[in-house]
GUVEXFI-675772 format. One record per residue (C-alpha): residue number from 1; chain; x, y, z. Coordinates in Angstrom, 2 decimals. Layout:
N
+-----+-------+---------+---------+---------+
:   n : chain :      xx :      yy :      zz :
+-----+-------+---------+---------+---------+
: NUM :     A :       X :       Y :       Z :
...
+-----+-------+---------+---------+---------+
# end
This chain:
368
+-----+-------+---------+---------+---------+
:   n : chain :      xx :      yy :      zz :
+-----+-------+---------+---------+---------+
:   1 :     A :  137.25 :  107.21 :   89.74 :
:   2 :     A :  136.28 :  107.56 :   86.27 :
:   3 :     A :  132.42 :  106.49 :   85.35 :
:   4 :     A :  134.26 :  104.13 :   82.94 :
:   5 :     A :  136.22 :  102.65 :   85.52 :
:   6 :     A :  132.99 :  102.74 :   88.26 :
:   7 :     A :  130.80 :  100.53 :   85.68 :
:   8 :     A :  134.00 :   97.78 :   85.54 :
:   9 :     A :  134.19 :   97.46 :   89.18 :
:  10 :     A :  130.30 :   97.43 :   89.54 :
:  11 :     A :  129.94 :   94.69 :   86.45 :
:  12 :     A :  132.75 :   92.83 :   87.36 :
:  13 :     A :  131.35 :   92.60 :   90.72 :
:  14 :     A :  128.06 :   91.21 :   89.30 :
:  15 :     A :  129.49 :   88.68 :   87.51 :
:  16 :     A :  131.38 :   87.34 :   90.53 :
:  17 :     A :  128.21 :   87.02 :   92.34 :
:  18 :     A :  126.45 :   85.49 :   89.25 :
:  19 :     A :  129.44 :   83.10 :   88.67 :
:  20 :     A :  129.71 :   82.52 :   92.13 :
:  21 :     A :  126.28 :   81.35 :   92.59 :
:  22 :     A :  126.24 :   79.48 :   89.51 :
:  23 :     A :  129.39 :   77.37 :   90.37 :
:  24 :     A :  128.34 :   77.09 :   94.15 :
:  25 :     A :  125.33 :   74.70 :   95.41 :
:  26 :     A :  122.97 :   76.26 :   97.36 :
:  27 :     A :  120.31 :   74.62 :   99.97 :
:  28 :     A :  116.92 :   73.90 :   98.63 :
:  29 :     A :  114.97 :   75.77 :  101.62 :
:  30 :     A :  116.82 :   78.91 :  100.35 :
:  31 :     A :  115.00 :   78.29 :   96.58 :
:  32 :     A :  111.95 :   76.77 :   97.36 :
:  33 :     A :  109.07 :   76.68 :   99.99 :
:  34 :     A :  106.99 :   73.85 :  100.68 :
:  35 :     A :  102.89 :   74.51 :   99.13 :
:  36 :     A :  100.35 :   75.02 :  102.19 :
:  37 :     A :  103.07 :   76.25 :  104.83 :
:  38 :     A :  103.16 :   79.96 :  104.82 :
:  39 :     A :  101.64 :   82.98 :  106.86 :
:  40 :     A :   98.40 :   84.54 :  106.74 :
:  41 :     A :   97.71 :   88.12 :  107.07 :
:  42 :     A :   95.62 :   89.21 :  110.05 :
:  43 :     A :   94.03 :   92.89 :  110.45 :
:  44 :     A :   92.20 :   94.93 :  112.85 :
:  45 :     A :   90.57 :   98.45 :  113.91 :
:  46 :     A :   91.92 :  100.02 :  117.23 :
:  47 :     A :   92.45 :  102.96 :  119.08 :
:  48 :     A :   95.87 :  105.00 :  120.15 :
:  49 :     A :   95.68 :  106.78 :  123.72 :
:  50 :     A :   97.92 :  108.66 :  125.52 :
:  51 :     A :   99.16 :  111.35 :  122.66 :
:  52 :     A :  100.13 :  114.37 :  123.31 :
:  53 :     A :   97.27 :  116.70 :  121.30 :
:  54 :     A :   98.73 :  114.67 :  118.34 :
:  55 :     A :   96.00 :  112.70 :  117.79 :
:  56 :     A :   92.92 :  112.77 :  115.15 :
:  57 :     A :   91.44 :  116.03 :  114.90 :
:  58 :     A :   87.82 :  116.98 :  115.99 :
:  59 :     A :   86.56 :  116.49 :  112.59 :
:  60 :     A :   87.19 :  112.61 :  112.28 :
:  61 :     A :   83.94 :  111.75 :  113.78 :
:  62 :     A :   84.66 :  107.80 :  113.20 :
:  63 :     A :   87.28 :  108.13 :  115.79 :
:  64 :     A :   84.63 :  110.37 :  118.30 :
:  65 :     A :   82.61 :  107.21 :  117.71 :
:  66 :     A :   84.64 :  104.71 :  118.44 :
:  67 :     A :   85.95 :  106.36 :  122.07 :
:  68 :     A :   82.34 :  106.82 :  122.69 :
:  69 :     A :   81.56 :  102.70 :  121.83 :
:  70 :     A :   84.50 :  102.11 :  124.49 :
:  71 :     A :   83.92 :  104.23 :  127.13 :
:  72 :     A :   80.09 :  103.07 :  127.23 :
:  73 :     A :   81.40 :   99.21 :  127.14 :
:  74 :     A :   82.92 :  100.56 :  129.98 :
:  75 :     A :   79.89 :  101.57 :  131.44 :
:  76 :     A :   80.03 :  105.62 :  130.78 :
:  77 :     A :   77.74 :  106.92 :  128.73 :
:  78 :     A :   78.63 :  110.14 :  126.69 :
:  79 :     A :   78.09 :  112.05 :  123.68 :
:  80 :     A :   80.30 :  111.59 :  120.82 :
:  81 :     A :   79.94 :  115.52 :  120.04 :
:  82 :     A :   81.46 :  116.10 :  123.45 :
:  83 :     A :   84.33 :  113.95 :  123.20 :
:  84 :     A :   88.01 :  115.95 :  122.12 :
:  85 :     A :   89.60 :  113.55 :  120.18 :
:  86 :     A :   93.50 :  115.35 :  120.49 :
:  87 :     A :   94.84 :  112.41 :  122.82 :
:  88 :     A :   93.33 :  109.81 :  120.51 :
:  89 :     A :   94.00 :  108.35 :  117.30 :
:  90 :     A :   92.10 :  105.59 :  115.21 :
:  91 :     A :   94.46 :  103.15 :  113.88 :
:  92 :     A :   94.44 :   99.61 :  111.20 :
:  93 :     A :   96.68 :   96.83 :  113.22 :
:  94 :     A :   97.94 :   94.37 :  110.86 :
:  95 :     A :  100.00 :   91.38 :  111.87 :
:  96 :     A :  101.44 :   88.12 :  110.24 :
:  97 :     A :  100.42 :   84.82 :  111.72 :
:  98 :     A :  103.67 :   82.68 :  111.13 :
:  99 :     A :  102.54 :   78.80 :  110.03 :
: 100 :     A :  102.46 :   76.21 :  112.92 :
: 101 :     A :  101.84 :   79.06 :  115.58 :
: 102 :     A :  100.54 :   78.01 :  118.52 :
: 103 :     A :   97.68 :   79.66 :  120.66 :
: 104 :     A :   99.82 :   81.54 :  123.48 :
: 105 :     A :  102.68 :   82.73 :  121.33 :
: 106 :     A :  103.04 :   85.88 :  120.71 :
: 107 :     A :  103.77 :   88.36 :  117.20 :
: 108 :     A :  104.85 :   91.65 :  116.10 :
: 109 :     A :  102.07 :   94.01 :  115.13 :
: 110 :     A :  101.75 :   96.80 :  112.71 :
: 111 :     A :   99.88 :  100.04 :  114.00 :
: 112 :     A :   99.20 :  102.78 :  111.20 :
: 113 :     A :   97.12 :  106.15 :  111.61 :
: 114 :     A :   93.93 :  106.39 :  109.20 :
: 115 :     A :   92.63 :  109.75 :  110.35 :
: 116 :     A :   94.68 :  113.00 :  110.48 :
: 117 :     A :   96.71 :  112.25 :  113.58 :
: 118 :     A :  100.20 :  114.10 :  113.33 :
: 119 :     A :  102.13 :  111.53 :  115.46 :
: 120 :     A :  101.51 :  108.28 :  117.57 :
: 121 :     A :  104.70 :  108.82 :  119.79 :
: 122 :     A :  104.55 :  107.86 :  122.89 :
: 123 :     A :  100.57 :  106.41 :  122.67 :
: 124 :     A :   99.28 :  102.93 :  123.78 :
: 125 :     A :   97.52 :  100.50 :  121.52 :
: 126 :     A :   94.13 :   99.34 :  123.33 :
: 127 :     A :   92.82 :   95.74 :  123.11 :
: 128 :     A :   92.36 :   95.44 :  119.36 :
: 129 :     A :   91.18 :   92.10 :  118.37 :
: 130 :     A :   92.96 :   90.79 :  114.69 :
: 131 :     A :   90.99 :   88.70 :  112.37 :
: 132 :     A :   91.60 :   86.78 :  109.12 :
: 133 :     A :   89.86 :   86.98 :  105.63 :
: 134 :     A :   87.50 :   84.19 :  107.12 :
: 135 :     A :   86.26 :   86.62 :  109.88 :
: 136 :     A :   87.29 :   85.10 :  112.73 :
: 137 :     A :   89.57 :   86.13 :  115.68 :
: 138 :     A :   93.09 :   85.13 :  115.34 :
: 139 :     A :   94.71 :   87.35 :  117.72 :
: 140 :     A :   94.43 :   90.02 :  119.98 :
: 141 :     A :   96.70 :   92.98 :  119.95 :
: 142 :     A :   97.60 :   95.59 :  122.85 :
: 143 :     A :  100.49 :   97.75 :  123.78 :
: 144 :     A :  102.93 :  100.90 :  123.62 :
: 145 :     A :  103.59 :  101.77 :  120.55 :
: 146 :     A :  106.90 :  102.38 :  119.26 :
: 147 :     A :  107.92 :  104.71 :  116.04 :
: 148 :     A :  110.93 :  104.97 :  114.47 :
: 149 :     A :  111.10 :  109.02 :  114.01 :
: 150 :     A :  109.98 :  111.93 :  115.92 :
: 151 :     A :  107.93 :  115.37 :  115.13 :
: 152 :     A :  108.13 :  118.86 :  116.87 :
: 153 :     A :  106.37 :  121.85 :  116.11 :
: 154 :     A :  106.87 :  125.50 :  117.92 :
: 155 :     A :  105.91 :  129.08 :  116.70 :
: 156 :     A :  104.81 :  127.89 :  112.89 :
: 157 :     A :  108.68 :  125.93 :  112.89 :
: 158 :     A :  108.33 :  121.81 :  112.93 :
: 159 :     A :  110.95 :  119.36 :  112.23 :
: 160 :     A :  110.29 :  115.84 :  111.21 :
: 161 :     A :  112.76 :  112.65 :  110.96 :
: 162 :     A :  111.02 :  109.56 :  109.22 :
: 163 :     A :  107.05 :  108.48 :  109.46 :
: 164 :     A :  105.72 :  109.21 :  112.44 :
: 165 :     A :  101.94 :  107.71 :  112.00 :
: 166 :     A :  102.82 :  104.28 :  111.80 :
: 167 :     A :  104.80 :  102.03 :  114.48 :
: 168 :     A :  105.09 :   98.40 :  115.58 :
: 169 :     A :  104.52 :   96.91 :  118.92 :
: 170 :     A :  107.07 :   94.02 :  119.22 :
: 171 :     A :  105.64 :   90.59 :  120.45 :
: 172 :     A :  102.14 :   93.13 :  120.93 :
: 173 :     A :   99.93 :   90.43 :  119.93 :
: 174 :     A :   99.03 :   86.79 :  121.72 :
: 175 :     A :   97.57 :   84.38 :  119.38 :
: 176 :     A :   94.42 :   82.78 :  120.79 :
: 177 :     A :   93.34 :   80.63 :  117.84 :
: 178 :     A :   95.25 :   78.35 :  115.69 :
: 179 :     A :   94.45 :   77.35 :  112.10 :
: 180 :     A :   94.22 :   73.56 :  111.92 :
: 181 :     A :   96.77 :   71.80 :  109.97 :
: 182 :     A :   97.88 :   68.20 :  110.46 :
: 183 :     A :  101.53 :   68.37 :  108.88 :
: 184 :     A :  102.52 :   64.79 :  109.68 :
: 185 :     A :   99.32 :   63.12 :  108.50 :
: 186 :     A :   99.91 :   64.03 :  104.59 :
: 187 :     A :  100.42 :   61.40 :  102.27 :
: 188 :     A :  102.00 :   63.78 :   99.31 :
: 189 :     A :  102.94 :   67.56 :   99.29 :
: 190 :     A :  104.48 :   69.87 :   96.69 :
: 191 :     A :  107.67 :   71.69 :   96.78 :
: 192 :     A :  107.26 :   75.00 :   94.91 :
: 193 :     A :  110.50 :   76.52 :   93.52 :
: 194 :     A :  110.53 :   80.37 :   93.79 :
: 195 :     A :  111.96 :   80.89 :   90.60 :
: 196 :     A :  110.30 :   78.38 :   87.76 :
: 197 :     A :  112.88 :   76.67 :   85.57 :
: 198 :     A :  112.96 :   72.96 :   83.78 :
: 199 :     A :  116.60 :   72.37 :   84.07 :
: 200 :     A :  116.45 :   73.23 :   88.39 :
: 201 :     A :  112.55 :   71.67 :   89.15 :
: 202 :     A :  114.27 :   68.83 :   87.29 :
: 203 :     A :  117.89 :   68.27 :   88.84 :
: 204 :     A :  116.03 :   68.89 :   92.22 :
: 205 :     A :  113.41 :   65.89 :   91.37 :
: 206 :     A :  116.50 :   63.88 :   90.42 :
: 207 :     A :  118.33 :   64.49 :   93.48 :
: 208 :     A :  115.77 :   63.79 :   96.23 :
: 209 :     A :  114.97 :   60.26 :   94.04 :
: 210 :     A :  118.65 :   59.71 :   94.45 :
: 211 :     A :  118.61 :   60.87 :   98.01 :
: 212 :     A :  115.46 :   59.39 :   99.55 :
: 213 :     A :  114.04 :   56.75 :   97.04 :
: 214 :     A :  113.17 :   55.99 :   93.07 :
: 215 :     A :  109.78 :   57.66 :   92.63 :
: 216 :     A :  109.61 :   60.09 :   95.70 :
: 217 :     A :  109.47 :   63.33 :   93.66 :
: 218 :     A :  107.91 :   63.93 :   90.37 :
: 219 :     A :  108.34 :   67.05 :   88.56 :
: 220 :     A :  105.15 :   68.29 :   87.83 :
: 221 :     A :  106.02 :   71.81 :   86.02 :
: 222 :     A :  108.83 :   74.19 :   85.81 :
: 223 :     A :  108.01 :   75.36 :   89.26 :
: 224 :     A :  106.39 :   72.24 :   91.04 :
: 225 :     A :  107.68 :   69.06 :   92.24 :
: 226 :     A :  105.12 :   66.82 :   94.22 :
: 227 :     A :  106.49 :   64.16 :   96.89 :
: 228 :     A :  105.02 :   61.13 :   97.61 :
: 229 :     A :  105.74 :   60.44 :  101.62 :
: 230 :     A :  107.53 :   57.19 :  101.61 :
: 231 :     A :  106.26 :   54.40 :  103.82 :
: 232 :     A :  108.65 :   54.49 :  107.04 :
: 233 :     A :  108.09 :   58.58 :  107.04 :
: 234 :     A :  104.08 :   58.48 :  107.28 :
: 235 :     A :  104.23 :   59.17 :  111.11 :
: 236 :     A :  107.05 :   61.85 :  111.40 :
: 237 :     A :  106.84 :   63.56 :  108.07 :
: 238 :     A :  109.07 :   66.44 :  109.86 :
: 239 :     A :  112.35 :   64.46 :  109.15 :
: 240 :     A :  111.72 :   63.80 :  105.62 :
: 241 :     A :  111.46 :   67.19 :  105.07 :
: 242 :     A :  114.43 :   68.37 :  107.44 :
: 243 :     A :  116.23 :   66.02 :  104.89 :
: 244 :     A :  114.87 :   67.42 :  101.73 :
: 245 :     A :  115.44 :   70.89 :  102.58 :
: 246 :     A :  118.88 :   70.66 :  103.30 :
: 247 :     A :  119.99 :   68.97 :  100.01 :
: 248 :     A :  121.60 :   70.80 :   97.88 :
: 249 :     A :  121.36 :   71.67 :   94.54 :
: 250 :     A :  123.01 :   74.28 :   91.34 :
: 251 :     A :  119.90 :   76.36 :   90.43 :
: 252 :     A :  119.77 :   76.98 :   86.16 :
: 253 :     A :  119.33 :   80.45 :   85.50 :
: 254 :     A :  118.00 :   82.67 :   82.54 :
: 255 :     A :  120.32 :   84.98 :   81.00 :
: 256 :     A :  119.43 :   88.34 :   82.04 :
: 257 :     A :  120.24 :   91.81 :   82.00 :
: 258 :     A :  118.31 :   94.05 :   84.73 :
: 259 :     A :  118.41 :   98.11 :   83.74 :
: 260 :     A :  117.28 :  100.88 :   85.79 :
: 261 :     A :  116.93 :  103.82 :   84.25 :
: 262 :     A :  116.09 :  106.35 :   87.00 :
: 263 :     A :  119.30 :  105.83 :   88.76 :
: 264 :     A :  121.77 :  104.07 :   85.77 :
: 265 :     A :  122.16 :  101.11 :   87.47 :
: 266 :     A :  122.88 :   98.10 :   85.34 :
: 267 :     A :  122.87 :   94.34 :   86.45 :
: 268 :     A :  124.32 :   91.77 :   84.15 :
: 269 :     A :  124.45 :   88.29 :   84.80 :
: 270 :     A :  127.25 :   85.73 :   83.76 :
: 271 :     A :  125.53 :   83.84 :   81.09 :
: 272 :     A :  124.63 :   86.88 :   78.83 :
: 273 :     A :  125.97 :   86.30 :   75.47 :
: 274 :     A :  126.56 :   88.83 :   72.52 :
: 275 :     A :  126.82 :   88.31 :   68.84 :
: 276 :     A :  128.89 :   90.31 :   66.37 :
: 277 :     A :  127.75 :   93.73 :   66.68 :
: 278 :     A :  129.44 :   96.97 :   65.53 :
: 279 :     A :  128.95 :   99.84 :   68.23 :
: 280 :     A :  129.28 :  103.88 :   68.50 :
: 281 :     A :  128.50 :  105.96 :   70.81 :
: 282 :     A :  128.80 :  109.94 :   70.62 :
: 283 :     A :  127.46 :  112.99 :   72.62 :
: 284 :     A :  127.24 :  116.15 :   70.84 :
: 285 :     A :  127.30 :  119.12 :   73.26 :
: 286 :     A :  126.73 :  122.95 :   72.39 :
: 287 :     A :  127.59 :  125.60 :   74.75 :
: 288 :     A :  126.20 :  129.18 :   74.59 :
: 289 :     A :  127.66 :  132.11 :   76.04 :
: 290 :     A :  126.36 :  135.71 :   76.21 :
: 291 :     A :  128.57 :  138.68 :   77.62 :
: 292 :     A :  127.31 :  142.01 :   78.14 :
: 293 :     A :  129.10 :  145.16 :   77.13 :
: 294 :     A :  129.04 :  148.96 :   78.09 :
: 295 :     A :  129.91 :  151.47 :   76.07 :
: 296 :     A :  130.59 :  154.75 :   77.93 :
: 297 :     A :  130.70 :  158.13 :   75.87 :
: 298 :     A :  133.69 :  160.65 :   76.74 :
: 299 :     A :  132.93 :  163.24 :   79.08 :
: 300 :     A :  131.29 :  166.52 :   77.64 :
: 301 :     A :  130.64 :  164.70 :   74.09 :
: 302 :     A :  127.27 :  164.83 :   74.13 :
: 303 :     A :  126.94 :  160.80 :   73.98 :
: 304 :     A :  124.85 :  158.20 :   75.65 :
: 305 :     A :  125.49 :  155.31 :   77.22 :
: 306 :     A :  124.92 :  152.17 :   75.26 :
: 307 :     A :  124.66 :  148.36 :   76.20 :
: 308 :     A :  125.57 :  145.95 :   73.69 :
: 309 :     A :  125.40 :  141.91 :   74.10 :
: 310 :     A :  128.03 :  139.29 :   72.48 :
: 311 :     A :  126.94 :  135.96 :   71.77 :
: 312 :     A :  129.34 :  133.28 :   71.57 :
: 313 :     A :  128.17 :  129.43 :   70.13 :
: 314 :     A :  130.35 :  126.44 :   70.15 :
: 315 :     A :  129.41 :  122.81 :   69.40 :
: 316 :     A :  131.78 :  120.07 :   70.00 :
: 317 :     A :  131.04 :  116.23 :   69.46 :
: 318 :     A :  132.96 :  113.44 :   70.90 :
: 319 :     A :  135.62 :  111.85 :   68.90 :
: 320 :     A :  133.96 :  108.09 :   69.50 :
: 321 :     A :  135.42 :  105.16 :   67.45 :
: 322 :     A :  133.53 :  102.52 :   66.08 :
: 323 :     A :  134.14 :   99.18 :   67.77 :
: 324 :     A :  132.87 :   95.67 :   67.04 :
: 325 :     A :  132.08 :   92.82 :   69.63 :
: 326 :     A :  132.68 :   89.69 :   68.25 :
: 327 :     A :  130.35 :   86.88 :   68.24 :
: 328 :     A :  130.46 :   84.83 :   71.44 :
: 329 :     A :  131.65 :   87.33 :   73.19 :
: 330 :     A :  131.18 :   87.67 :   77.17 :
: 331 :     A :  130.27 :   90.27 :   78.90 :
: 332 :     A :  133.57 :   90.76 :   80.07 :
: 333 :     A :  134.74 :   91.41 :   76.40 :
: 334 :     A :  131.88 :   94.10 :   76.33 :
: 335 :     A :  132.76 :   95.81 :   79.32 :
: 336 :     A :  136.41 :   96.50 :   78.44 :
: 337 :     A :  135.18 :   97.49 :   75.34 :
: 338 :     A :  132.81 :  100.14 :   76.59 :
: 339 :     A :  135.36 :  101.21 :   78.88 :
: 340 :     A :  137.59 :  102.30 :   75.83 :
: 341 :     A :  134.80 :  104.22 :   74.48 :
: 342 :     A :  134.46 :  105.60 :   77.88 :
: 343 :     A :  130.88 :  105.55 :   78.56 :
: 344 :     A :  128.67 :  106.82 :   81.38 :
: 345 :     A :  126.30 :  104.41 :   83.14 :
: 346 :     A :  123.29 :  106.52 :   81.78 :
: 347 :     A :  125.05 :  105.53 :   78.25 :
: 348 :     A :  125.71 :  101.73 :   79.23 :
: 349 :     A :  121.64 :  101.68 :   79.38 :
: 350 :     A :  121.19 :  103.24 :   76.04 :
: 351 :     A :  123.63 :  100.69 :   74.56 :
: 352 :     A :  122.41 :   97.66 :   76.50 :
: 353 :     A :  118.90 :   99.08 :   74.61 :
: 354 :     A :  119.92 :   99.04 :   71.39 :
: 355 :     A :  122.09 :   96.32 :   71.42 :
: 356 :     A :  119.35 :   94.04 :   72.45 :
: 357 :     A :  116.80 :   95.89 :   69.68 :
: 358 :     A :  119.71 :   94.65 :   67.09 :
: 359 :     A :  119.37 :   91.27 :   67.99 :
: 360 :     A :  122.43 :   90.77 :   69.14 :
: 361 :     A :  122.00 :   90.61 :   73.17 :
: 362 :     A :  121.06 :   87.02 :   73.73 :
: 363 :     A :  119.70 :   87.57 :   76.72 :
: 364 :     A :  116.50 :   89.05 :   78.31 :
: 365 :     A :  116.37 :   92.39 :   78.97 :
: 366 :     A :  114.06 :   93.74 :   82.04 :
: 367 :     A :  113.80 :   97.53 :   82.65 :
: 368 :     A :  112.78 :   98.35 :   85.89 :
+-----+-------+---------+---------+---------+
# end
């Protein structure tokens, strides 16, 4: 498949998706969230045991100290210098505490080595308290670590796949403490759009008022909508939120072109417009070839063998014509014109940057 054909397919697919998103409504729950209803981060420090000599080396002193403290709590007194930590690894344990979590529920945890352990494969995390930013313990984690990879080594030859120093424990933590939050007692709450836009927030507030009642929703800014809870929903706010989050809206978006110079990827929104502009694009190719020739004298002539080099330099510039994109042209018109020129994806990045610099691209140009 040619480069310009590939560009046409990629951009056409982006246009179809963008047009589809603009033409069809989406649920409010998919583009917004309720302020205050969010997950909370938990973190803890623990030990993974049962490793097959892939744990921390003897130079990692905090692993030895931690192991000595654990044994002392078990009634065993041992000098940290006498501990060999090859089967033990110090790890950081992290987890997300979902909103409205209740004591006794289970959550997933992630385990990451912090010493010089080579692998956590086959290890078991010992009982580890997980604390929040306030220092309180909200969950405790323990269980077998699942590593999405492997590593093996023998006679100086090693093979590995993915990361073996980080893993997960599905349902590895039990929630011990709840975060107090009485959702039903609120007299008002706020809804925050994932992407701020004045048109979208105004449309959303109007839709809520038409469905629930006048004056219920007020647009505060480009992202926030304040909801005043009607009297009939004061004791069962969940029912109100269920109605609001399933309302369908048509989000408005800013015309944007996203470029990834590292990969040559270009994503162009359907609302992008281009003013009148003339574009020409061509590449200069220089080719240098060096050939080695050997001059061999005749027999008994007394001459010497001579080695010579012969260089050939060729310069060729692609024949590219200047084409004009008229004012009001859509991105489809630009794609067809660029396909006529025969640009590559990386060339397209440079062309769009130049059009933006000329002031003819009526869209935000975002480079990632």
